[in-house]
C-alpha positions in Angstrom: 78.1 18.3 51.8 76.0 21.5 51.9 74.7 22.9 55.0 71.6 24.8 55.1 72.2 27.5 57.7 71.8 30.1 55.2 68.0 29.3 54.6 67.2 29.5 58.3 64.8 32.3 59.2 63.6 32.6 55.5 60.1 32.8 54.8 58.5 30.4 52.1 55.3 29.7 50.1 54.6 26.3 48.3 51.9 26.5 45.5 50.6 23.2 44.5 49.5 22.9 40.5 48.3 19.3 40.0 47.6 15.9 41.4 47.6 14.2 44.5 50.9 13.1 44.1 52.1 16.9 44.0 50.0 17.5 47.2 51.9 14.8 49.0 55.2 16.1 47.5 54.5 19.7 48.5 54.2 18.5 52.0 57.6 17.0 51.7 58.9 20.2 50.4 57.3 22.2 53.6 58.8 19.3 55.9 62.3 20.1 54.4 62.0 23.5 54.5 60.8 23.5 58.1 63.8 21.5 59.0 66.2 24.1 57.5 64.5 26.5 59.8 62.6 28.4 57.0 59.2 30.0 58.1 55.8 29.3 56.2 53.9 32.4 55.1 50.6 32.3 53.7 51.1 35.3 51.5 52.9 34.6 48.3 54.4 38.1 47.8 56.0 38.2 51.4 57.9 35.0 50.7 61.7 34.8 50.5 61.5 31.3 48.7 58.4 30.5 46.4 58.2 26.8 45.5 55.8 25.8 42.5 54.9 22.0 42.4 53.8 21.5 38.9 51.7 19.1 36.7 52.1 18.7 33.0 49.5 16.5 32.0 47.4 19.2 30.4 48.4 22.5 28.5 46.4 24.3 31.2 48.9 23.6 34.0 51.7 25.0 31.9 50.0 28.1 31.2 48.7 28.3 34.9 52.4 28.0 36.1 53.7 30.9 33.4 50.8 33.0 34.3 51.8 32.7 38.1 55.5 33.1 37.5 55.0 35.9 35.4 52.8 38.0 38.2 55.5 37.0 40.6 58.2 38.6 38.8 56.3 41.8 38.7 55.1 41.6 42.2 56.9 43.6 44.9 60.0 41.8 46.7 59.8 40.7 50.2 61.3 42.6 53.1 64.5 40.7 52.6 65.0 42.3 49.2 65.4 38.9 47.6 63.2 36.3 46.2 64.1 32.8 45.0 61.6 31.0 42.9 61.8 27.2 42.5 60.3 25.1 40.0 59.5 21.5 41.0 57.3 18.6 40.0 56.6 17.4 36.3 57.1 20.3 34.2 60.7 20.7 36.0 61.6 17.3 35.1 60.4 17.5 31.5 62.2 21.0 30.7 65.0 21.1 32.9 67.1 24.3 32.8 65.1 25.2 29.5 62.2 26.2 31.7 63.8 29.9 31.8 62.6 30.2 28.1 59.4 30.7 29.7 60.2 31.7 33.2 63.2 33.8 33.1 63.0 34.5 37.0 63.4 30.9 37.9 66.5 30.2 40.2 65.9 26.6 41.1 64.5 23.6 39.1 64.2 20.4 40.6 62.7 17.3 38.9 60.2 14.5 40.2 63.1 12.3 41.5 65.3 15.1 43.0 62.7 16.3 45.9 65.5 15.9 48.2 68.1 18.0 46.7 66.0 21.3 46.9 67.8 22.6 50.3 71.2 22.1 48.3 69.9 23.9 45.1 68.5 26.8 47.3 71.8 27.4 49.0 73.6 27.4 45.8 71.0 30.0 44.2 71.6 32.4 47.4 75.6 32.0 47.3 76.1 32.0 43.7 73.0 33.3 41.6 72.1 31.9 38.3 70.1 28.9 37.9 70.5 25.8 39.5 68.9 22.4 38.3 68.4 18.8 39.3 66.3 16.5 36.9 68.4 13.4 37.8 66.6 9.9 37.5 67.6 7.9 40.6 66.0 4.7 41.3 64.6 4.1 44.8 64.6 7.8 45.8 61.2 7.7 47.4 60.3 11.0 49.1 58.6 9.3 52.0 62.1 9.2 53.6 62.0 13.0 53.9 60.7 15.1 56.6 56.8 16.2 56.0 54.4 18.8 57.3 51.0 17.4 56.5 48.4 19.9 55.5 45.7 18.1 57.8 46.8 16.5 60.8 44.0 13.9 60.4 44.6 12.8 56.8 47.8 11.4 55.3 48.9 10.7 51.7 50.7 7.6 51.4 52.8 6.6 48.1 53.0 3.2 47.4 54.7 3.4 44.2 55.9 5.8 41.5 55.9 6.0 37.9 53.9 4.4 35.1 54.6 1.4 32.6 51.2 2.0 30.7 52.2 4.4 27.8 48.6 5.7 27.1 49.2 7.7 23.7 48.0 10.9 25.2 49.8 10.9 28.6 53.1 12.4 29.5 53.4 10.7 32.8 55.7 7.8 32.0 58.3 10.2 30.5 58.2 12.7 33.6 57.9 9.9 36.5 59.5 7.0 35.0 58.6 3.5 35.1 56.9 1.7 37.8 58.7 1.4 41.2 57.0 -0.1 44.2 58.0 0.5 47.8 58.6 -2.3 50.0 55.1 -3.7 51.2 56.5 -3.7 55.0 57.5 -0.1 54.5 54.1 1.0 53.5 52.3 -0.8 56.2 54.8 0.4 58.7 54.3 4.0 57.6 50.4 3.5 57.9 50.6 2.2 61.4 52.9 5.1 62.6 50.2 7.4 61.0 47.3 5.9 62.8 49.3 6.2 66.0 49.9 9.7 65.4 46.2 10.4 65.1 45.4 10.1 61.3 41.9 8.9 60.7 42.1 8.9 56.8 44.8 7.4 54.7 45.0 7.7 50.9 47.4 5.2 48.9 48.8 7.0 45.9 50.3 5.7 42.8 50.0 6.3 39.0 48.4 2.8 39.0 48.0 1.1 42.3 46.6 -1.8 40.9 50.1 -2.6 39.5 51.6 -2.3 43.1 54.6 -4.8 43.9 54.7 -6.2 40.4 58.4 -4.9 39.9 59.7 -6.2 43.1 57.6 -9.3 43.8 56.9 -10.7 40.3 53.2 -10.2 40.5 51.0 -7.3 41.9 50.1 -7.4 45.7 47.6 -4.6 46.0 44.8 -6.7 47.3 47.0 -7.9 50.1 48.3 -4.2 50.8 44.3 -3.1 51.2 44.1 -5.8 53.7 47.2 -5.2 55.6 46.7 -1.3 55.9 43.0 -1.8 56.6 44.2 -3.9 59.6 46.2 -0.9 61.1 43.2 0.6 62.7 42.9 3.4 60.1 39.2 4.6 60.0 38.9 5.7 56.4 41.3 4.3 53.7 41.1 5.8 49.8 43.2 4.9 46.8 44.0 6.5 43.7 44.7 6.1 40.8 43.2 2.9 39.6 43.6 1.7 35.9 40.6 -0.6 34.9 42.8 -2.9 32.9 44.5 -4.1 36.2 41.6 -3.9 38.6 41.3 -7.7 39.7 38.6 -9.5 41.2 41.1 -10.1 44.3 41.0 -6.2 44.7 37.3 -5.7 44.7 37.0 -8.5 47.3 39.7 -6.9 49.4 37.6 -3.6 49.1 34.5 -5.2 49.7 35.9 -7.3 52.8 38.0 -4.4 54.6 35.8 -2.4 56.6 38.2 1.0 56.4 37.9 1.0 52.5 35.3 3.6 51.7 32.8 3.1 49.2 34.2 5.3 46.6 36.3 4.2 43.7 37.8 6.6 41.2 37.9 4.5 38.0 39.1 6.5 34.8 37.2 5.3 31.6 38.7 8.4 29.5 36.3 7.4 26.6 33.1 5.5 26.1 34.2 4.3 22.4 36.2 1.1 22.2 38.0 2.4 19.0 39.1 5.4 20.6 40.7 3.5 23.7 42.4 1.4 21.4 43.8 4.6 19.9 44.7 5.5 23.4 46.3 2.2 24.3 43.9 1.8 27.3 43.9 -2.0 27.0 40.2 -2.5 27.6 37.2 -2.1 25.6 34.1 -0.5 26.4 32.4 -3.6 27.4 35.0 -4.7 29.6 34.6 -1.3 31.4 31.1 -1.8 32.0 31.4 -5.5 33.1 34.0 -4.5 35.6 31.4 -1.6 36.9 29.0 -3.9 37.4 31.2 -6.5 39.2 32.3 -3.7 41.7 28.6 -2.7 42.2 27.5 -6.3 43.1 30.4 -6.6 45.8 29.8 -3.0 47.2 26.1 -1.9 46.7 25.8 2.0 46.6 29.6 2.5 45.7 30.4 6.1 44.4 32.1 5.3 41.1 33.8 8.5 39.6 35.7 8.9 36.6 37.9 11.0 34.0 36.6 11.6 30.3 38.6 13.2 27.6 36.7 15.1 24.8 38.5 15.4 21.1 40.8 12.8 21.3 42.2 12.9 17.9 39.7 11.0 15.5 37.1 10.8 17.8 33.6 10.9 15.7 30.2 11.9 16.7 29.4 8.1 17.0 32.4 7.7 19.3 31.4 10.8 21.4 27.7 9.3 21.5 29.3 6.2 23.1 31.1 8.3 26.0 27.6 10.0 26.8 25.9 6.4 26.9 28.9 5.1 29.0 28.1 7.8 31.5 24.4 6.8 31.8 25.1 3.0 31.8 27.7 3.2 34.5 25.7 5.5 36.7 28.8 7.5 37.7 28.4 9.7 40.8 30.5 12.3 38.9 33.2 12.6 36.4 36.0 15.0 35.6 35.7 16.1 31.8 38.9 17.5 29.9 39.3 18.7 26.3 42.0 16.8 25.0 45.4 18.6 25.5 48.3 17.7 23.2 51.4 17.0 25.1 54.8 17.1 23.3 56.5 13.8 23.4 53.5 11.5 23.5 52.8 9.3 20.7 49.2 11.1 20.0 51.2 14.6 19.7 51.9 13.8 16.1 48.4 13.0 15.2 46.4 15.6 13.0 42.7 15.9 13.8 40.5 18.0 11.6 37.5 18.4 13.9 36.6 22.0 14.5 37.2 23.4 17.7 33.8 24.7 17.9 32.4 21.0 17.5 34.8 20.0 20.3 33.7 22.4 22.5 30.1 21.7 22.0 30.5 18.0 22.8 32.3 19.0 25.9 29.5 21.1 26.7 27.1 18.5 26.2 28.8 16.1 28.4 29.4 18.6 31.1 25.6 19.0 31.6 25.1 15.2 31.3 27.8 14.9 34.2 26.0 17.6 36.2 22.5 15.7 35.9 24.3 12.5 36.9 25.7 14.2 39.9 22.6 15.6 41.0 20.8 12.1 40.6 23.3 10.4 42.4 23.1 12.7 45.5 19.3 12.7 45.8 19.4 8.8 47.2 20.9 10.5 50.3 18.3 13.2 50.6 16.6 12.6 53.9 19.3 10.3 55.2 22.2 10.7 57.8 25.5 10.8 56.3 28.9 10.7 58.2 31.4 13.5 57.3 34.9 14.2 58.4 35.2 17.7 58.9 38.1 19.5 57.1 37.2 23.2 58.2 35.3 26.2 57.7 33.7 27.1 54.1 35.7 29.7 52.3 32.4 31.5 51.7 30.9 31.3 55.2 32.5 30.6 58.3 29.4 29.7 60.0 29.5 26.7 57.8 31.8 23.8 58.4 32.8 21.4 55.3 33.8 17.8 55.4 33.6 14.8 52.9 31.4 11.8 53.3 32.5 8.1 52.9 31.3 8.5 49.2 33.6 11.4 48.8 30.6 14.0 48.6 31.3 17.4 49.7 29.1 17.8 52.9 28.2 21.5 54.5 26.8 21.7 57.9 26.0 24.8 60.5 28.7 25.2 63.1 26.8 25.1 66.5 26.1 28.3 68.1 28.9 29.5 70.4 31.8 27.3 68.6 33.8 27.7 65.4 34.4 25.3 62.4 38.1 24.7 64.0 36.7 22.8 66.9 35.4 20.4 64.8 38.4 19.7 62.4 39.3 16.0 62.1 36.2 15.0 63.8 33.5 12.8 62.4 29.9 14.3 62.6 26.5 12.9 61.4 24.7 15.2 59.2 20.8 14.8 58.5 20.8 15.7 54.7 18.0 18.1 54.1 19.2 19.4 50.8 21.4 17.5 48.1 22.5 19.4 45.3 24.9 18.7 42.5 28.3 19.5 44.2 27.2 18.9 47.8 24.9 17.6 50.5 23.6 19.9 53.3 21.9 19.5 56.7 22.2 19.9 60.4 24.6 18.1 62.4 22.9 15.2 64.7 24.3 13.7 67.9 27.9 14.3 69.1 31.0 14.5 66.9 33.3 11.4 67.3 
């Protein structure tokens, strides 16, 4: 068995490029390196070990990684005179050792199921040089068994399952994350109980499709039951992501409505407003079914913030299809939406489909959708103007340290002034009430009222 004494005292920096699951796994990487005696540094170029946790859902993520890695290759070495570059996550799983075709300075490559092998790989790279790779696919190798260092002591990511069985025609996730595999019910609840006892106020349950939780081990989904059980741990705020519309049942909606800890915010990726496009995407629901689901959710949880993902320029999308996406945005009354131009991902079904639509037409549609999304986000936030909202404070604004930033129950960004003679750090992890005097597209702002709690 490899020892990790060689890593003690080395500095490290972890860069996260991707989704919430990557954020969670980055915390596990930090925990493992801490356990090996490594020391975190905020300066990338000062680090003896640099780890990139990657996403490959869109081409932009690849290009971002390649750009950062190239810049690092040309950067001065740390005081030790040696830098080890490790690439983890989905790009690592997809490319394996071939990643050196794009990143010749990579020393370590570890896939989505090989998180725990990182310390051994780093030691091998130190002792032997060359490129060391582990992209093995090991069932049941949950990162939750590894050490962790949470980025925020008041918030925790809790994976409840890994992988995806849906095979949307545009999506690479089933190929790099594998098939759905759930954690045991008792293990998830037990972890949440320990986190609450440790002072965690907000928990986010993670999975590629949380609504399918439990199907592979219990024969049927148990997500509604899990929501209620985690809500009973005493956690103050409970969120979850991602949620596929085709599997969001009335039982889950009822559990959300009846569990006080569940926040009134749900991210429900629509991807398109056209049933024809949804069929080509293999999304397994129609436009009408999505809108009916949104209405049932709102009936059970009034004033919920419904957010979504939307893809523009999927192969074969017509102007009529796109107009249906615009109308879906209006009819569903989204609080906000993440919008993307379709990105061809090698290995997916849709990657083999040609599309004659000119790039400038697709860009024009994207711009129109982005403007509409800004309008609906602004309109949604106006309902809170003159109201008091509760915000969980995360820290100071990056632009102005006299302002602290948090998120409301509906996941809106909230800005409020730091009281005179205090700093934003005094309020991190505290709940404060904010009198909203300004409601903009991307944030709410106002003075704090009363005492933090």
